[in-house]
PyMOL Python script that loads the backbone (N, CA, C, O; Angstrom):
from pymol import cmd

cmd.read_pdbstr("""\
ATOM      1  N   MET A   1      47.296  33.110 -27.826  1.00  0.00           N
ATOM      2  CA  MET A   1      45.858  33.026 -27.887  1.00  0.00           C
ATOM      3  C   MET A   1      45.434  32.673 -29.303  1.00  0.00           C
ATOM      4  O   MET A   1      45.950  33.227 -30.273  1.00  0.00           O
ATOM      5  N   LYS A   2      44.485  31.742 -29.414  1.00  0.00           N
ATOM      6  CA  LYS A   2      43.998  31.297 -30.707  1.00  0.00           C
ATOM      7  C   LYS A   2      43.176  32.385 -31.388  1.00  0.00           C
ATOM      8  O   LYS A   2      42.351  33.049 -30.760  1.00  0.00           O
ATOM      9  N   LYS A   3      43.412  32.550 -32.656  1.00  0.00           N
ATOM     10  CA  LYS A   3      42.644  33.505 -33.445  1.00  0.00           C
ATOM     11  C   LYS A   3      41.431  32.782 -34.034  1.00  0.00           C
ATOM     12  O   LYS A   3      41.590  31.823 -34.788  1.00  0.00           O
ATOM     13  N   PHE A   4      40.230  33.232 -33.698  1.00  0.00           N
ATOM     14  CA  PHE A   4      39.021  32.600 -34.199  1.00  0.00           C
ATOM     15  C   PHE A   4      38.886  32.836 -35.695  1.00  0.00           C
ATOM     16  O   PHE A   4      39.082  33.949 -36.181  1.00  0.00           O
ATOM     17  N   GLU A   5      38.549  31.770 -36.419  1.00  0.00           N
ATOM     18  CA  GLU A   5      38.332  31.872 -37.854  1.00  0.00           C
ATOM     19  C   GLU A   5      36.868  31.718 -38.227  1.00  0.00           C
ATOM     20  O   GLU A   5      36.411  32.254 -39.237  1.00  0.00           O
ATOM     21  N   LYS A   6      36.121  30.964 -37.382  1.00  0.00           N
ATOM     22  CA  LYS A   6      34.704  30.725 -37.674  1.00  0.00           C
ATOM     23  C   LYS A   6      33.920  30.747 -36.373  1.00  0.00           C
ATOM     24  O   LYS A   6      34.250  30.033 -35.426  1.00  0.00           O
ATOM     25  N   ILE A   7      32.877  31.576 -36.331  1.00  0.00           N
ATOM     26  CA  ILE A   7      32.067  31.751 -35.136  1.00  0.00           C
ATOM     27  C   ILE A   7      30.607  31.499 -35.497  1.00  0.00           C
ATOM     28  O   ILE A   7      30.109  31.971 -36.519  1.00  0.00           O
ATOM     29  N   ALA A   8      29.928  30.735 -34.620  1.00  0.00           N
ATOM     30  CA  ALA A   8      28.510  30.437 -34.830  1.00  0.00           C
ATOM     31  C   ALA A   8      27.654  31.148 -33.791  1.00  0.00           C
ATOM     32  O   ALA A   8      28.082  31.385 -32.662  1.00  0.00           O
ATOM     33  N   PHE A   9      26.446  31.478 -34.199  1.00  0.00           N
ATOM     34  CA  PHE A   9      25.446  32.068 -33.311  1.00  0.00           C
ATOM     35  C   PHE A   9      24.209  31.197 -33.356  1.00  0.00           C
ATOM     36  O   PHE A   9      23.701  30.871 -34.429  1.00  0.00           O
ATOM     37  N   ILE A  10      23.731  30.824 -32.184  1.00  0.00           N
ATOM     38  CA  ILE A  10      22.449  30.132 -32.075  1.00  0.00           C
ATOM     39  C   ILE A  10      21.498  31.165 -31.489  1.00  0.00           C
ATOM     40  O   ILE A  10      21.490  31.408 -30.282  1.00  0.00           O
ATOM     41  N   GLY A  11      20.705  31.761 -32.351  1.00  0.00           N
ATOM     42  CA  GLY A  11      19.811  32.846 -31.970  1.00  0.00           C
ATOM     43  C   GLY A  11      20.360  34.182 -32.437  1.00  0.00           C
ATOM     44  O   GLY A  11      21.496  34.543 -32.130  1.00  0.00           O
ATOM     45  N   LEU A  12      19.539  34.914 -33.186  1.00  0.00           N
ATOM     46  CA  LEU A  12      19.960  36.220 -33.719  1.00  0.00           C
ATOM     47  C   LEU A  12      18.985  37.321 -33.333  1.00  0.00           C
ATOM     48  O   LEU A  12      18.636  38.170 -34.153  1.00  0.00           O
ATOM     49  N   GLY A  13      18.552  37.300 -32.089  1.00  0.00           N
ATOM     50  CA  GLY A  13      17.699  38.377 -31.595  1.00  0.00           C
ATOM     51  C   GLY A  13      18.548  39.598 -31.266  1.00  0.00           C
ATOM     52  O   GLY A  13      19.575  39.840 -31.899  1.00  0.00           O
ATOM     53  N   LEU A  14      18.115  40.354 -30.282  1.00  0.00           N
ATOM     54  CA  LEU A  14      18.849  41.571 -29.913  1.00  0.00           C
ATOM     55  C   LEU A  14      20.285  41.281 -29.497  1.00  0.00           C
ATOM     56  O   LEU A  14      21.204  41.988 -29.910  1.00  0.00           O
ATOM     57  N   ILE A  15      20.485  40.254 -28.688  1.00  0.00           N
ATOM     58  CA  ILE A  15      21.829  39.953 -28.202  1.00  0.00           C
ATOM     59  C   ILE A  15      22.692  39.331 -29.294  1.00  0.00           C
ATOM     60  O   ILE A  15      23.767  39.842 -29.609  1.00  0.00           O
ATOM     61  N   GLY A  16      22.218  38.222 -29.874  1.00  0.00           N
ATOM     62  CA  GLY A  16      23.009  37.548 -30.907  1.00  0.00           C
ATOM     63  C   GLY A  16      23.290  38.448 -32.097  1.00  0.00           C
ATOM     64  O   GLY A  16      24.414  38.484 -32.598  1.00  0.00           O
ATOM     65  N   GLY A  17      22.282  39.171 -32.551  1.00  0.00           N
ATOM     66  CA  GLY A  17      22.469  40.077 -33.688  1.00  0.00           C
ATOM     67  C   GLY A  17      23.448  41.199 -33.385  1.00  0.00           C
ATOM     68  O   GLY A  17      24.254  41.573 -34.236  1.00  0.00           O
ATOM     69  N   SER A  18      23.378  41.730 -32.184  1.00  0.00           N
ATOM     70  CA  SER A  18      24.280  42.825 -31.800  1.00  0.00           C
ATOM     71  C   SER A  18      25.724  42.352 -31.697  1.00  0.00           C
ATOM     72  O   SER A  18      26.642  43.040 -32.142  1.00  0.00           O
ATOM     73  N   ILE A  19      25.921  41.174 -31.109  1.00  0.00           N
ATOM     74  CA  ILE A  19      27.280  40.631 -31.005  1.00  0.00           C
ATOM     75  C   ILE A  19      27.834  40.332 -32.396  1.00  0.00           C
ATOM     76  O   ILE A  19      28.988  40.643 -32.688  1.00  0.00           O
ATOM     77  N   ALA A  20      27.007  39.729 -33.254  1.00  0.00           N
ATOM     78  CA  ALA A  20      27.447  39.414 -34.612  1.00  0.00           C
ATOM     79  C   ALA A  20      27.840  40.679 -35.372  1.00  0.00           C
ATOM     80  O   ALA A  20      28.861  40.699 -36.059  1.00  0.00           O
ATOM     81  N   LYS A  21      27.040  41.726 -35.254  1.00  0.00           N
ATOM     82  CA  LYS A  21      27.360  42.983 -35.933  1.00  0.00           C
ATOM     83  C   LYS A  21      28.665  43.577 -35.422  1.00  0.00           C
ATOM     84  O   LYS A  21      29.468  44.082 -36.206  1.00  0.00           O
ATOM     85  N   ALA A  22      28.878  43.521 -34.116  1.00  0.00           N
ATOM     86  CA  ALA A  22      30.102  44.071 -33.539  1.00  0.00           C
ATOM     87  C   ALA A  22      31.333  43.287 -33.998  1.00  0.00           C
ATOM     88  O   ALA A  22      32.372  43.871 -34.304  1.00  0.00           O
ATOM     89  N   ILE A  23      31.205  41.971 -34.043  1.00  0.00           N
ATOM     90  CA  ILE A  23      32.328  41.154 -34.514  1.00  0.00           C
ATOM     91  C   ILE A  23      32.592  41.414 -35.985  1.00  0.00           C
ATOM     92  O   ILE A  23      33.745  41.538 -36.398  1.00  0.00           O
ATOM     93  N   ARG A  24      31.522  41.499 -36.788  1.00  0.00           N
ATOM     94  CA  ARG A  24      31.691  41.776 -38.222  1.00  0.00           C
ATOM     95  C   ARG A  24      32.439  43.083 -38.432  1.00  0.00           C
ATOM     96  O   ARG A  24      33.314  43.172 -39.294  1.00  0.00           O
ATOM     97  N   GLU A  25      32.096  44.091 -37.650  1.00  0.00           N
ATOM     98  CA  GLU A  25      32.745  45.400 -37.778  1.00  0.00           C
ATOM     99  C   GLU A  25      34.216  45.338 -37.359  1.00  0.00           C
ATOM    100  O   GLU A  25      35.086  45.894 -38.029  1.00  0.00           O
ATOM    101  N   ALA A  26      34.479  44.656 -36.243  1.00  0.00           N
ATOM    102  CA  ALA A  26      35.846  44.605 -35.714  1.00  0.00           C
ATOM    103  C   ALA A  26      36.730  43.601 -36.453  1.00  0.00           C
ATOM    104  O   ALA A  26      37.936  43.811 -36.591  1.00  0.00           O
ATOM    105  N   ARG A  27      36.129  42.518 -36.922  1.00  0.00           N
ATOM    106  CA  ARG A  27      36.895  41.434 -37.552  1.00  0.00           C
ATOM    107  C   ARG A  27      36.201  40.957 -38.831  1.00  0.00           C
ATOM    108  O   ARG A  27      35.608  39.878 -38.841  1.00  0.00           O
ATOM    109  N   PRO A  28      36.266  41.741 -39.901  1.00  0.00           N
ATOM    110  CA  PRO A  28      35.561  41.358 -41.125  1.00  0.00           C
ATOM    111  C   PRO A  28      36.091  40.075 -41.766  1.00  0.00           C
ATOM    112  O   PRO A  28      35.443  39.506 -42.644  1.00  0.00           O
ATOM    113  N   ASP A  29      37.268  39.620 -41.329  1.00  0.00           N
ATOM    114  CA  ASP A  29      37.875  38.410 -41.882  1.00  0.00           C
ATOM    115  C   ASP A  29      37.317  37.124 -41.277  1.00  0.00           C
ATOM    116  O   ASP A  29      37.534  36.047 -41.832  1.00  0.00           O
ATOM    117  N   VAL A  30      36.606  37.210 -40.159  1.00  0.00           N
ATOM    118  CA  VAL A  30      36.071  36.035 -39.480  1.00  0.00           C
ATOM    119  C   VAL A  30      34.785  35.581 -40.175  1.00  0.00           C
ATOM    120  O   VAL A  30      33.945  36.401 -40.544  1.00  0.00           O
ATOM    121  N   CYS A  31      34.646  34.266 -40.347  1.00  0.00           N
ATOM    122  CA  CYS A  31      33.435  33.687 -40.936  1.00  0.00           C
ATOM    123  C   CYS A  31      32.369  33.595 -39.851  1.00  0.00           C
ATOM    124  O   CYS A  31      32.582  32.948 -38.826  1.00  0.00           O
ATOM    125  N   LEU A  32      31.233  34.232 -40.067  1.00  0.00           N
ATOM    126  CA  LEU A  32      30.125  34.219 -39.108  1.00  0.00           C
ATOM    127  C   LEU A  32      28.964  33.429 -39.691  1.00  0.00           C
ATOM    128  O   LEU A  32      28.476  33.723 -40.783  1.00  0.00           O
ATOM    129  N   VAL A  33      28.531  32.417 -38.942  1.00  0.00           N
ATOM    130  CA  VAL A  33      27.396  31.586 -39.347  1.00  0.00           C
ATOM    131  C   VAL A  33      26.370  31.596 -38.227  1.00  0.00           C
ATOM    132  O   VAL A  33      26.705  31.868 -37.074  1.00  0.00           O
ATOM    133  N   ALA A  34      25.113  31.298 -38.567  1.00  0.00           N
ATOM    134  CA  ALA A  34      24.085  31.335 -37.527  1.00  0.00           C
ATOM    135  C   ALA A  34      22.916  30.422 -37.861  1.00  0.00           C
ATOM    136  O   ALA A  34      22.651  30.081 -39.013  1.00  0.00           O
ATOM    137  N   TYR A  35      22.237  30.047 -36.788  1.00  0.00           N
ATOM    138  CA  TYR A  35      20.953  29.363 -36.889  1.00  0.00           C
ATOM    139  C   TYR A  35      19.977  30.116 -35.999  1.00  0.00           C
ATOM    140  O   TYR A  35      20.290  30.447 -34.855  1.00  0.00           O
ATOM    141  N   ASP A  36      18.810  30.378 -36.529  1.00  0.00           N
ATOM    142  CA  ASP A  36      17.734  30.983 -35.752  1.00  0.00           C
ATOM    143  C   ASP A  36      16.437  30.304 -36.178  1.00  0.00           C
ATOM    144  O   ASP A  36      16.220  30.074 -37.367  1.00  0.00           O
ATOM    145  N   ARG A  37      15.578  29.983 -35.219  1.00  0.00           N
ATOM    146  CA  ARG A  37      14.290  29.355 -35.558  1.00  0.00           C
ATOM    147  C   ARG A  37      13.496  30.213 -36.528  1.00  0.00           C
ATOM    148  O   ARG A  37      12.724  29.700 -37.338  1.00  0.00           O
ATOM    149  N   ASP A  38      13.690  31.521 -36.441  1.00  0.00           N
ATOM    150  CA  ASP A  38      13.026  32.462 -37.337  1.00  0.00           C
ATOM    151  C   ASP A  38      13.940  32.702 -38.542  1.00  0.00           C
ATOM    152  O   ASP A  38      14.884  33.488 -38.466  1.00  0.00           O
ATOM    153  N   ALA A  39      13.655  32.024 -39.641  1.00  0.00           N
ATOM    154  CA  ALA A  39      14.500  32.130 -40.832  1.00  0.00           C
ATOM    155  C   ALA A  39      14.601  33.570 -41.335  1.00  0.00           C
ATOM    156  O   ALA A  39      15.579  33.930 -41.991  1.00  0.00           O
ATOM    157  N   GLU A  40      13.609  34.382 -41.035  1.00  0.00           N
ATOM    158  CA  GLU A  40      13.631  35.782 -41.463  1.00  0.00           C
ATOM    159  C   GLU A  40      14.778  36.547 -40.797  1.00  0.00           C
ATOM    160  O   GLU A  40      15.416  37.391 -41.426  1.00  0.00           O
ATOM    161  N   ALA A  41      15.031  36.249 -39.533  1.00  0.00           N
ATOM    162  CA  ALA A  41      16.113  36.933 -38.804  1.00  0.00           C
ATOM    163  C   ALA A  41      17.471  36.614 -39.413  1.00  0.00           C
ATOM    164  O   ALA A  41      18.271  37.518 -39.653  1.00  0.00           O
ATOM    165  N   SER A  42      17.735  35.343 -39.664  1.00  0.00           N
ATOM    166  CA  SER A  42      19.031  34.983 -40.237  1.00  0.00           C
ATOM    167  C   SER A  42      19.123  35.443 -41.698  1.00  0.00           C
ATOM    168  O   SER A  42      20.199  35.821 -42.160  1.00  0.00           O
ATOM    169  N   GLY A  43      18.011  35.412 -42.416  1.00  0.00           N
ATOM    170  CA  GLY A  43      18.005  35.909 -43.796  1.00  0.00           C
ATOM    171  C   GLY A  43      18.317  37.391 -43.869  1.00  0.00           C
ATOM    172  O   GLY A  43      19.040  37.837 -44.759  1.00  0.00           O
ATOM    173  N   LYS A  44      17.769  38.154 -42.930  1.00  0.00           N
ATOM    174  CA  LYS A  44      18.036  39.600 -42.892  1.00  0.00           C
ATOM    175  C   LYS A  44      19.513  39.864 -42.586  1.00  0.00           C
ATOM    176  O   LYS A  44      20.137  40.717 -43.217  1.00  0.00           O
ATOM    177  N   ALA A  45      20.069  39.129 -41.613  1.00  0.00           N
ATOM    178  CA  ALA A  45      21.483  39.297 -41.261  1.00  0.00           C
ATOM    179  C   ALA A  45      22.381  38.915 -42.437  1.00  0.00           C
ATOM    180  O   ALA A  45      23.418  39.540 -42.657  1.00  0.00           O
ATOM    181  N   LEU A  46      21.990  37.910 -43.178  1.00  0.00           N
ATOM    182  CA  LEU A  46      22.740  37.493 -44.359  1.00  0.00           C
ATOM    183  C   LEU A  46      22.682  38.582 -45.431  1.00  0.00           C
ATOM    184  O   LEU A  46      23.705  38.929 -46.023  1.00  0.00           O
ATOM    185  N   ALA A  47      21.496  39.115 -45.677  1.00  0.00           N
ATOM    186  CA  ALA A  47      21.313  40.166 -46.682  1.00  0.00           C
ATOM    187  C   ALA A  47      22.077  41.443 -46.321  1.00  0.00           C
ATOM    188  O   ALA A  47      22.560  42.151 -47.205  1.00  0.00           O
ATOM    189  N   GLU A  48      22.185  41.735 -45.023  1.00  0.00           N
ATOM    190  CA  GLU A  48      22.900  42.928 -44.568  1.00  0.00           C
ATOM    191  C   GLU A  48      24.418  42.737 -44.533  1.00  0.00           C
ATOM    192  O   GLU A  48      25.159  43.679 -44.254  1.00  0.00           O
ATOM    193  N   GLY A  49      24.874  41.523 -44.814  1.00  0.00           N
ATOM    194  CA  GLY A  49      26.311  41.265 -44.811  1.00  0.00           C
ATOM    195  C   GLY A  49      26.882  40.978 -43.432  1.00  0.00           C
ATOM    196  O   GLY A  49      28.101  40.920 -43.267  1.00  0.00           O
ATOM    197  N   VAL A  50      26.022  40.799 -42.444  1.00  0.00           N
ATOM    198  CA  VAL A  50      26.491  40.470 -41.092  1.00  0.00           C
ATOM    199  C   VAL A  50      26.965  39.027 -41.050  1.00  0.00           C
ATOM    200  O   VAL A  50      27.996  38.730 -40.446  1.00  0.00           O
ATOM    201  N   LEU A  51      26.226  38.130 -41.687  1.00  0.00           N
ATOM    202  CA  LEU A  51      26.564  36.710 -41.708  1.00  0.00           C
ATOM    203  C   LEU A  51      27.170  36.299 -43.036  1.00  0.00           C
ATOM    204  O   LEU A  51      26.914  36.905 -44.076  1.00  0.00           O
ATOM    205  N   ASP A  52      27.979  35.255 -42.971  1.00  0.00           N
ATOM    206  CA  ASP A  52      28.487  34.622 -44.183  1.00  0.00           C
ATOM    207  C   ASP A  52      27.593  33.455 -44.592  1.00  0.00           C
ATOM    208  O   ASP A  52      27.511  33.099 -45.767  1.00  0.00           O
ATOM    209  N   GLN A  53      26.919  32.861 -43.589  1.00  0.00           N
ATOM    210  CA  GLN A  53      26.058  31.718 -43.873  1.00  0.00           C
ATOM    211  C   GLN A  53      24.933  31.630 -42.853  1.00  0.00           C
ATOM    212  O   GLN A  53      25.155  31.779 -41.651  1.00  0.00           O
ATOM    213  N   ALA A  54      23.718  31.385 -43.347  1.00  0.00           N
ATOM    214  CA  ALA A  54      22.566  31.106 -42.497  1.00  0.00           C
ATOM    215  C   ALA A  54      22.294  29.617 -42.616  1.00  0.00           C
ATOM    216  O   ALA A  54      22.111  29.106 -43.721  1.00  0.00           O
ATOM    217  N   CYS A  55      22.265  28.920 -41.496  1.00  0.00           N
ATOM    218  CA  CYS A  55      22.134  27.462 -41.495  1.00  0.00           C
ATOM    219  C   CYS A  55      20.709  27.024 -41.184  1.00  0.00           C
ATOM    220  O   CYS A  55      19.941  27.742 -40.544  1.00  0.00           O
ATOM    221  N   ASP A  56      20.379  25.823 -41.656  1.00  0.00           N
ATOM    222  CA  ASP A  56      19.050  25.258 -41.441  1.00  0.00           C
ATOM    223  C   ASP A  56      18.927  24.501 -40.126  1.00  0.00           C
ATOM    224  O   ASP A  56      17.822  24.135 -39.727  1.00  0.00           O
ATOM    225  N   SER A  57      20.057  24.257 -39.439  1.00  0.00           N
ATOM    226  CA  SER A  57      20.024  23.539 -38.172  1.00  0.00           C
ATOM    227  C   SER A  57      21.160  24.004 -37.277  1.00  0.00           C
ATOM    228  O   SER A  57      22.156  24.554 -37.747  1.00  0.00           O
ATOM    229  N   MET A  58      20.995  23.771 -35.972  1.00  0.00           N
ATOM    230  CA  MET A  58      22.072  24.099 -35.027  1.00  0.00           C
ATOM    231  C   MET A  58      23.309  23.268 -35.319  1.00  0.00           C
ATOM    232  O   MET A  58      24.433  23.765 -35.253  1.00  0.00           O
ATOM    233  N   GLU A  59      23.094  22.003 -35.642  1.00  0.00           N
ATOM    234  CA  GLU A  59      24.213  21.106 -35.918  1.00  0.00           C
ATOM    235  C   GLU A  59      25.062  21.611 -37.078  1.00  0.00           C
ATOM    236  O   GLU A  59      26.290  21.592 -37.008  1.00  0.00           O
ATOM    237  N   ASP A  60      24.408  22.063 -38.142  1.00  0.00           N
ATOM    238  CA  ASP A  60      25.149  22.614 -39.284  1.00  0.00           C
ATOM    239  C   ASP A  60      25.884  23.895 -38.905  1.00  0.00           C
ATOM    240  O   ASP A  60      27.000  24.133 -39.366  1.00  0.00           O
ATOM    241  N   ALA A  61      25.266  24.707 -38.078  1.00  0.00           N
ATOM    242  CA  ALA A  61      25.861  25.996 -37.698  1.00  0.00           C
ATOM    243  C   ALA A  61      27.151  25.810 -36.902  1.00  0.00           C
ATOM    244  O   ALA A  61      28.104  26.566 -37.092  1.00  0.00           O
ATOM    245  N   VAL A  62      27.193  24.833 -36.029  1.00  0.00           N
ATOM    246  CA  VAL A  62      28.356  24.705 -35.135  1.00  0.00           C
ATOM    247  C   VAL A  62      29.502  23.876 -35.714  1.00  0.00           C
ATOM    248  O   VAL A  62      30.600  23.877 -35.156  1.00  0.00           O
ATOM    249  N   LYS A  63      29.272  23.174 -36.812  1.00  0.00           N
ATOM    250  CA  LYS A  63      30.324  22.345 -37.410  1.00  0.00           C
ATOM    251  C   LYS A  63      31.553  23.185 -37.758  1.00  0.00           C
ATOM    252  O   LYS A  63      31.459  24.175 -38.484  1.00  0.00           O
ATOM    253  N   GLY A  64      32.693  22.779 -37.233  1.00  0.00           N
ATOM    254  CA  GLY A  64      33.953  23.421 -37.568  1.00  0.00           C
ATOM    255  C   GLY A  64      34.162  24.800 -36.977  1.00  0.00           C
ATOM    256  O   GLY A  64      35.078  25.514 -37.385  1.00  0.00           O
ATOM    257  N   CYS A  65      33.333  25.188 -36.026  1.00  0.00           N
ATOM    258  CA  CYS A  65      33.461  26.525 -35.437  1.00  0.00           C
ATOM    259  C   CYS A  65      34.457  26.540 -34.284  1.00  0.00           C
ATOM    260  O   CYS A  65      34.615  25.556 -33.562  1.00  0.00           O
ATOM    261  N   ASP A  66      35.114  27.661 -34.134  1.00  0.00           N
ATOM    262  CA  ASP A  66      36.050  27.877 -33.040  1.00  0.00           C
ATOM    263  C   ASP A  66      35.346  28.393 -31.794  1.00  0.00           C
ATOM    264  O   ASP A  66      35.852  28.252 -30.681  1.00  0.00           O
ATOM    265  N   CYS A  67      34.181  28.989 -31.988  1.00  0.00           N
ATOM    266  CA  CYS A  67      33.445  29.605 -30.886  1.00  0.00           C
ATOM    267  C   CYS A  67      31.961  29.572 -31.233  1.00  0.00           C
ATOM    268  O   CYS A  67      31.582  29.765 -32.388  1.00  0.00           O
ATOM    269  N   VAL A  68      31.117  29.325 -30.221  1.00  0.00           N
ATOM    270  CA  VAL A  68      29.671  29.310 -30.423  1.00  0.00           C
ATOM    271  C   VAL A  68      29.029  30.210 -29.376  1.00  0.00           C
ATOM    272  O   VAL A  68      29.277  30.053 -28.180  1.00  0.00           O
ATOM    273  N   PHE A  69      28.211  31.144 -29.820  1.00  0.00           N
ATOM    274  CA  PHE A  69      27.442  32.002 -28.925  1.00  0.00           C
ATOM    275  C   PHE A  69      26.020  31.454 -28.842  1.00  0.00           C
ATOM    276  O   PHE A  69      25.328  31.367 -29.856  1.00  0.00           O
ATOM    277  N   LEU A  70      25.585  31.085 -27.640  1.00  0.00           N
ATOM    278  CA  LEU A  70      24.204  30.649 -27.429  1.00  0.00           C
ATOM    279  C   LEU A  70      23.388  31.866 -27.027  1.00  0.00           C
ATOM    280  O   LEU A  70      23.451  32.314 -25.882  1.00  0.00           O
ATOM    281  N   CYS A  71      22.630  32.394 -27.962  1.00  0.00           N
ATOM    282  CA  CYS A  71      21.897  33.640 -27.741  1.00  0.00           C
ATOM    283  C   CYS A  71      20.388  33.439 -27.819  1.00  0.00           C
ATOM    284  O   CYS A  71      19.642  34.384 -28.072  1.00  0.00           O
ATOM    285  N   ALA A  72      19.955  32.236 -27.606  1.00  0.00           N
ATOM    286  CA  ALA A  72      18.528  31.935 -27.545  1.00  0.00           C
ATOM    287  C   ALA A  72      18.051  32.187 -26.115  1.00  0.00           C
ATOM    288  O   ALA A  72      18.875  32.427 -25.233  1.00  0.00           O
ATOM    289  N   PRO A  73      16.753  32.140 -25.867  1.00  0.00           N
ATOM    290  CA  PRO A  73      16.270  32.291 -24.493  1.00  0.00           C
ATOM    291  C   PRO A  73      16.916  31.250 -23.563  1.00  0.00           C
ATOM    292  O   PRO A  73      17.242  30.142 -23.990  1.00  0.00           O
ATOM    293  N   VAL A  74      17.093  31.623 -22.293  1.00  0.00           N
ATOM    294  CA  VAL A  74      17.801  30.780 -21.329  1.00  0.00           C
ATOM    295  C   VAL A  74      17.231  29.365 -21.277  1.00  0.00           C
ATOM    296  O   VAL A  74      17.998  28.402 -21.284  1.00  0.00           O
ATOM    297  N   GLY A  75      15.941  29.219 -21.227  1.00  0.00           N
ATOM    298  CA  GLY A  75      15.328  27.897 -21.181  1.00  0.00           C
ATOM    299  C   GLY A  75      15.678  27.054 -22.396  1.00  0.00           C
ATOM    300  O   GLY A  75      15.868  25.843 -22.279  1.00  0.00           O
ATOM    301  N   ASP A  76      15.765  27.684 -23.557  1.00  0.00           N
ATOM    302  CA  ASP A  76      16.140  26.972 -24.783  1.00  0.00           C
ATOM    303  C   ASP A  76      17.612  26.588 -24.767  1.00  0.00           C
ATOM    304  O   ASP A  76      17.982  25.525 -25.267  1.00  0.00           O
ATOM    305  N   ASN A  77      18.448  27.439 -24.201  1.00  0.00           N
ATOM    306  CA  ASN A  77      19.881  27.182 -24.218  1.00  0.00           C
ATOM    307  C   ASN A  77      20.275  25.965 -23.384  1.00  0.00           C
ATOM    308  O   ASN A  77      21.283  25.320 -23.674  1.00  0.00           O
ATOM    309  N   ARG A  78      19.505  25.649 -22.367  1.00  0.00           N
ATOM    310  CA  ARG A  78      19.786  24.427 -21.615  1.00  0.00           C
ATOM    311  C   ARG A  78      19.741  23.224 -22.545  1.00  0.00           C
ATOM    312  O   ARG A  78      20.600  22.344 -22.482  1.00  0.00           O
ATOM    313  N   GLU A  79      18.755  23.197 -23.389  1.00  0.00           N
ATOM    314  CA  GLU A  79      18.626  22.105 -24.362  1.00  0.00           C
ATOM    315  C   GLU A  79      19.656  22.247 -25.479  1.00  0.00           C
ATOM    316  O   GLU A  79      20.202  21.245 -25.941  1.00  0.00           O
ATOM    317  N   ASN A  80      19.927  23.461 -25.917  1.00  0.00           N
ATOM    318  CA  ASN A  80      20.874  23.687 -27.009  1.00  0.00           C
ATOM    319  C   ASN A  80      22.283  23.231 -26.656  1.00  0.00           C
ATOM    320  O   ASN A  80      23.028  22.793 -27.533  1.00  0.00           O
ATOM    321  N   MET A  81      22.659  23.330 -25.383  1.00  0.00           N
ATOM    322  CA  MET A  81      24.009  22.956 -24.970  1.00  0.00           C
ATOM    323  C   MET A  81      24.250  21.459 -25.113  1.00  0.00           C
ATOM    324  O   MET A  81      25.395  21.022 -25.232  1.00  0.00           O
ATOM    325  N   LYS A  82      23.189  20.677 -25.102  1.00  0.00           N
ATOM    326  CA  LYS A  82      23.355  19.240 -25.266  1.00  0.00           C
ATOM    327  C   LYS A  82      23.828  18.928 -26.658  1.00  0.00           C
ATOM    328  O   LYS A  82      24.028  17.762 -26.996  1.00  0.00           O
TER     329      LYS A  82
END
""", "prot")
cmd.dss("prot")
cmd.show_as("cartoon", "prot")
cmd.util.cbc("prot")
cmd.orient("prot")
């Protein structure tokens, strides 16, 4: 099984933020990056040490990632998957 080195989150609300925190706790060696339309959410996660990088776009967030969590509202994720 492949060991993930870089994981992206699109959306850092209750679900995305909770998953990111759990991964950070269990695997502090993994690089966690995220994009959220609300820059305050990703900035807070960055300040708390949950994220390694807060990105300005979805495209930047997913570059080079081994895994991507789509944690935006369902209607948004249909478009995000494209």
